[in-house]
C-alpha positions in Angstrom: -2.0 -63.8 54.4 0.9 -62.3 56.2 3.0 -65.0 54.8 1.7 -64.9 52.0 2.6 -61.1 51.3 6.3 -61.7 52.4 6.8 -64.6 50.1 5.4 -62.4 47.1 8.2 -59.1 48.4 10.4 -61.6 48.2 10.4 -63.7 45.1 9.6 -60.3 43.2 11.0 -57.1 45.0 15.4 -56.9 44.8 14.8 -54.0 47.6 12.7 -56.7 50.2 14.7 -59.7 48.7 18.0 -58.3 50.0 16.3 -56.9 53.3 14.7 -60.6 54.3 17.9 -62.2 53.0 18.9 -65.2 55.9 15.0 -65.1 57.4 13.7 -68.2 57.3 10.7 -68.8 55.4 7.5 -68.3 57.9 8.2 -65.8 59.8 5.9 -63.6 62.3 5.4 -59.9 61.9 7.8 -59.0 64.7 10.4 -61.2 63.1 10.5 -58.7 60.6 13.3 -55.7 60.3 11.7 -52.0 60.0 12.0 -50.3 57.2 14.4 -48.0 56.9 13.1 -44.9 54.6 16.1 -43.9 53.6 16.9 -47.1 52.0 13.1 -47.2 51.1 13.5 -44.6 49.0 16.8 -44.9 47.1 15.0 -48.1 46.2 11.6 -46.8 45.4 13.3 -44.7 42.0 11.0 -43.3 38.9 13.2 -45.4 36.6 15.3 -48.7 37.8 13.1 -49.2 40.6 14.5 -51.9 43.0 11.7 -51.4 45.3 8.5 -52.5 42.7 7.4 -55.8 42.5 6.8 -55.7 38.6 6.1 -52.9 36.1 3.2 -50.3 37.3 0.8 -51.0 33.5 -2.4 -49.9 35.2 -3.1 -47.8 38.0 -2.5 -44.2 39.2 0.8 -42.0 40.3 1.2 -39.8 43.3 4.0 -37.4 44.5 4.2 -37.1 48.6 7.2 -35.2 50.2 10.7 -35.0 49.5 12.6 -32.6 47.9 11.9 -31.6 43.6 15.5 -33.2 43.1 14.4 -36.4 44.8 11.3 -36.6 44.7 8.8 -39.2 46.4 6.5 -41.5 44.7 4.3 -43.1 45.9 2.1 -46.1 43.0 -0.8 -48.3 42.7 -3.2 -50.2 41.4 -7.1 -50.1 40.2 -7.5 -52.8 42.3 -5.8 -51.8 45.3 -6.9 -48.1 45.2 -10.4 -49.2 44.1 -10.4 -51.0 47.9 -8.2 -48.3 49.5 -11.0 -45.9 48.6 -13.4 -48.8 50.0 -12.0 -49.4 52.5 -12.0 -45.9 53.8 -15.0 -44.7 52.3 -16.6 -47.7 55.5 -15.4 -44.8 57.9 -17.2 -41.4 56.5 -20.4 -42.5 58.5 -18.2 -42.1 61.8 -17.1 -39.1 60.4 -20.7 -37.4 61.1 -21.3 -37.8 56.9 -25.5 -38.8 56.7 -27.6 -39.9 53.4 -28.2 -36.6 51.0 -25.2 -34.9 52.6 -23.1 -32.3 49.6 -19.7 -32.6 49.9 -17.1 -29.8 49.0 -14.3 -31.2 48.6 -11.6 -28.1 48.9 -8.2 -30.7 48.8 -5.7 -29.5 46.6 -5.3 -31.0 43.2 -3.0 -31.5 40.1 0.5 -31.8 40.3 0.5 -35.3 41.6 -1.1 -34.6 44.9 -3.3 -37.4 45.6 -6.0 -35.3 48.9 -8.4 -34.2 45.9 -8.7 -37.5 43.2 -8.8 -39.8 47.0 -12.0 -37.8 48.3 -13.6 -38.0 45.0 -13.2 -41.3 44.9 -13.5 -42.2 48.6 -16.9 -40.6 48.1 -18.1 -42.0 44.4 -17.7 -45.3 46.9 -19.4 -44.0 50.4 -22.0 -46.4 52.1 -24.1 -43.5 52.1 -25.7 -41.2 49.2 -23.6 -38.0 48.7 -23.8 -34.8 46.3 -20.3 -34.2 45.2 -19.0 -30.2 45.1 -15.8 -31.1 43.5 -14.0 -26.9 44.1 -10.4 -28.2 44.7 -8.2 -25.9 47.0 -7.4 -23.8 44.6 -9.9 -22.4 43.9 -10.8 -18.3 44.6 -12.0 -17.5 47.9 -15.0 -15.8 46.0 -15.7 -18.5 44.1 -15.4 -21.1 47.3 -18.3 -19.3 49.0 -20.1 -18.2 46.4 -20.6 -21.8 45.8 -20.9 -23.1 48.9 -24.0 -21.0 49.7 -25.8 -21.2 46.3 -25.4 -25.3 46.6 -26.0 -24.9 49.9 -23.1 -27.8 51.4 -23.0 -29.0 54.7 -20.1 -30.7 54.0 -16.5 -29.8 54.4 -13.5 -31.8 53.3 -10.2 -29.5 53.5 -6.3 -29.5 55.3 -6.8 -27.6 58.5 -4.7 -24.6 57.5 -7.5 -24.6 54.6 -10.0 -24.4 56.6 -9.5 -21.5 58.9 -7.5 -19.4 55.4 -12.2 -20.0 54.3 -13.6 -19.4 57.7 -11.7 -16.3 57.8 -13.0 -14.9 54.3 -16.6 -16.0 55.3 -16.7 -13.9 58.5 -15.0 -11.3 56.2 -18.0 -11.7 53.6 -20.8 -13.2 54.3 -20.3 -13.3 58.2 -21.6 -17.3 58.2 -22.4 -20.0 56.3 -25.0 -22.1 58.9 -25.5 -25.0 56.7 -22.5 -26.3 57.5 -22.4 -29.3 59.8 -19.8 -31.6 59.3 -15.9 -30.0 58.7 -13.9 -33.1 58.3 -10.4 -32.5 57.9 -6.7 -34.3 57.1 -3.0 -34.3 56.6 -2.5 -31.9 59.0 -3.0 -31.2 62.9 -6.0 -29.4 63.9 -5.3 -27.1 67.3 -7.1 -26.1 69.9 -6.7 -22.1 68.4 -8.7 -22.9 65.2 -12.0 -23.9 67.1 -12.7 -20.6 67.7 -12.5 -19.6 64.1 -14.2 -22.4 62.6 -16.9 -21.8 64.4 -17.8 -18.7 64.1 -18.2 -19.1 60.6 -19.7 -22.4 60.5 -21.5 -22.2 63.7 -23.6 -25.7 63.3 -20.7 -27.5 62.6 -18.6 -30.3 64.0 -15.2 -30.7 63.8 -14.1 -33.7 63.0 -11.4 -36.4 61.7 -12.4 -38.4 57.9 -10.3 -40.6 58.8 -5.7 -41.8 59.2 -3.6 -41.9 55.6 -0.6 -41.6 53.9 0.3 -41.3 50.6 4.0 -43.7 51.5 1.9 -45.7 54.1 -1.6 -45.6 52.4 -5.4 -46.1 54.5 -4.2 -46.5 58.0 -7.2 -46.0 60.1 -11.2 -45.2 60.5 -12.7 -42.0 63.0 -15.0 -44.1 66.4 -18.3 -42.7 66.1 -19.4 -41.0 69.1 -15.8 -40.7 70.3 -15.6 -36.2 71.2 -12.0 -36.5 70.7 -10.6 -36.6 67.3 -7.8 -37.8 67.1 -8.9 -41.0 68.3 -9.4 -43.7 65.5 -9.7 -47.7 64.3 -7.3 -49.5 62.4 -8.7 -51.1 59.3 -8.3 -54.2 60.3 -7.3 -57.4 59.5 -6.1 -55.5 55.8 -3.7 -53.5 57.4 -1.7 -54.7 60.6 -0.6 -51.2 62.9 1.7 -51.2 65.5 2.6 -48.7 68.4 6.6 -49.2 69.1 8.4 -48.3 71.9 10.7 -44.8 71.6 13.8 -47.1 72.4 13.3 -50.5 72.7 11.8 -50.7 69.4 9.3 -53.5 71.3 6.0 -53.5 70.2 3.6 -51.1 73.3 0.5 -53.3 74.2 -0.3 -50.7 77.4 -3.0 -47.8 76.7 -1.3 -45.1 77.4 2.0 -45.3 76.0 3.2 -43.4 73.8 4.9 -44.6 71.0 6.0 -44.7 67.1 3.4 -45.7 64.3 4.3 -48.8 62.2 1.6 -50.4 59.5 2.1 -53.3 57.1 -0.6 -53.3 54.7 -2.0 -56.5 53.5 -3.2 -55.0 50.2 -0.4 -53.4 48.7 1.9 -55.8 46.0 2.7 -53.9 43.0 5.1 -51.4 46.1 4.1 -53.4 49.0 4.3 -51.9 52.3 5.6 -54.2 55.7 6.7 -52.4 58.6 6.7 -49.0 57.4 7.5 -46.6 59.9 4.9 -43.9 59.1 5.7 -40.8 61.3 3.4 -40.5 63.4 3.3 -40.7 67.3 0.6 -42.6 69.2 -0.6 -44.4 72.3 -3.4 -47.2 72.1 -6.6 -46.6 73.7 -8.1 -50.1 73.9 -5.7 -52.5 71.9 -7.8 -55.4 71.5 -10.9 -53.2 69.4 -7.8 -51.5 67.8 -8.8 -48.1 68.4 -5.8 -45.7 69.7 -4.7 -41.9 69.7 -2.4 -39.9 67.4 -0.4 -37.8 69.1 1.8 -36.1 66.5 4.4 -36.6 65.0 7.9 -38.5 65.4 11.0 -38.2 63.8 10.3 -39.4 60.8 9.2 -35.9 59.0 7.9 -32.8 60.1 4.4 -31.8 59.2 4.3 -27.8 59.1 1.0 -26.9 58.1 0.0 -29.7 54.7 3.5 -29.9 53.9 5.5 -32.7 54.6 9.5 -32.0 55.5 11.8 -35.4 56.0 14.8 -35.2 58.0 17.4 -36.4 55.5 16.0 -33.9 53.4 16.3 -31.3 55.5 19.8 -32.4 56.7 20.5 -32.2 53.3 19.5 -28.8 52.3 21.7 -27.4 55.0 24.7 -28.9 54.7 24.0 -27.8 50.5 23.7 -24.3 52.3 26.4 -23.7 54.7 28.6 -26.6 54.8 28.4 -29.5 57.0 27.0 -28.5 60.9 27.7 -30.3 64.4 23.8 -30.8 65.1 20.6 -30.2 63.6 17.4 -29.9 65.6 13.6 -29.0 64.2 11.3 -27.5 66.0 7.5 -27.3 65.3 6.1 -24.5 66.9 2.7 -22.4 66.6 2.9 -18.3 66.1 0.1 -16.3 65.5 -2.1 -19.7 64.4 0.1 -20.8 62.6 2.8 -23.9 61.7 6.4 -22.9 61.9 9.3 -24.2 61.4 12.4 -23.9 63.2 15.6 -25.5 62.0 18.3 -25.6 65.4 21.5 -25.8 64.0 24.7 -26.6 66.3 27.1 -24.0 64.6 27.0 -20.5 62.4 26.1 -19.0 59.5 23.5 -17.1 57.0 19.8 -18.6 57.7 19.0 -16.5 54.5 21.4 -19.2 52.5 19.7 -21.9 54.0 15.5 -20.4 53.7 16.6 -20.5 49.7 17.4 -23.7 49.2 14.5 -24.9 51.2 12.8 -23.0 48.9 13.8 -24.2 45.8 14.0 -27.4 47.2 10.7 -28.0 48.1 8.4 -24.9 46.1 5.4 -26.1 48.3 6.8 -25.2 51.4 7.6 -22.1 49.6 4.4 -21.2 48.5 2.6 -21.5 51.8 4.4 -19.4 53.0 3.7 -16.6 50.3 0.0 -17.3 50.8 0.0 -16.5 53.9 -0.3 -20.3 55.4 2.4 -20.8 57.4 5.4 -19.1 58.9 8.2 -18.2 57.3 11.1 -20.6 58.0 13.1 -19.7 61.2 17.1 -20.2 61.7 18.6 -20.5 65.6 21.8 -20.4 65.9 23.2 -22.8 69.3 26.2 -24.6 70.9 26.2 -28.1 70.5 25.4 -28.2 74.7 22.1 -26.5 73.6 20.8 -29.2 71.4 18.2 -31.1 73.8 18.8 -34.6 73.6 16.9 -38.0 75.8 17.8 -37.8 79.6 18.0 -41.3 79.5 19.9 -42.3 76.3 21.9 -38.9 76.0 20.5 -39.1 72.1 19.9 -35.8 70.0 15.8 -35.5 70.0 15.6 -35.3 66.1 12.0 -33.7 66.2 11.2 -31.1 68.8 7.4 -30.6 68.9 6.3 -27.6 70.7 2.5 -26.8 68.9 1.0 -28.3 71.7 -0.8 -31.4 70.1 -2.3 -33.1 73.0 -4.9 -29.8 73.1 -5.5 -30.4 69.5 -6.8 -32.5 66.7 -4.7 -35.2 65.1 -5.8 -36.3 62.0 
């Protein structure tokens, strides 16, 4: 299947034709170059697209991370989307979903976001019968609690930040919702400091990952039945080829417990091929033969602040537009008062307010989540170049530091 996909992409996509120029007709997976994010998204434009293999005449369009001036668009044909939902839904029983469950879909809908629609679609083709409650993330908290109570919801599905906000409202109003037995999360990390809050609001529930996916990379892995650590997933083989690559050498990791970058090849998608695409996460193999791995947090392609993804190249552009060139930039992710915080450590001097204003303009979703109290406001630290963290082995700048203690939480 890989050779067929590569041949198809080379023939029909100008981007892949140029990327694979000079390669022989038959290649192994590791012979193919990794996708460069900047080049990929420069080719994957709304108009005059040079990545796709043909016109998009049937299916669906979604927006992923990126600034308002350069939105990142992912497209799927109808058969691709249907297969994606069906494959992802196969992992729902391992996540704890049972026949007869009443599932409250609290993901965000509209504005080209994918999570609500995808969750709705996958439960429509789930291998067990369920009743869906399409409430959505923007609903008034009073309505949400009333609907959960009236329809005796047994499963909640939402990003962790939204789940915590709902849990606080439940505690402040009705006290608890004992009918809820499974809380499914996705889209951001779930941390240990959130456990007590969810346990008090939903005392009979277990917290599980709904699965591992991204808008641009597609679906990657399912939860593992009976696995107490919800960071552990099982790759969707053979339709998705998941690699973990050494952080320094780029070579495939085969040893359990060694951290590396997650790279995916989707053998199903043909309109917008995804071949050796770095997803932006770190992981380690648990059992390479079984395809099970543990997610460890973000790598240096993108920073996830609550449910908001910010790409490092976009952040660099925002900083330079606001204050001009800086001699160094490091993105730091922290937890403050049980909320994610984005910190920009910049070598130089300037005004942090202008950067915050520019970020709000470029990424309205970030500003909206700050206003709603779901994440902390942007923090800017001006430092000397020598204060920026570097890799002790190579001396290279560490572009992204995740100080949130991911190993104490759950990622999905």
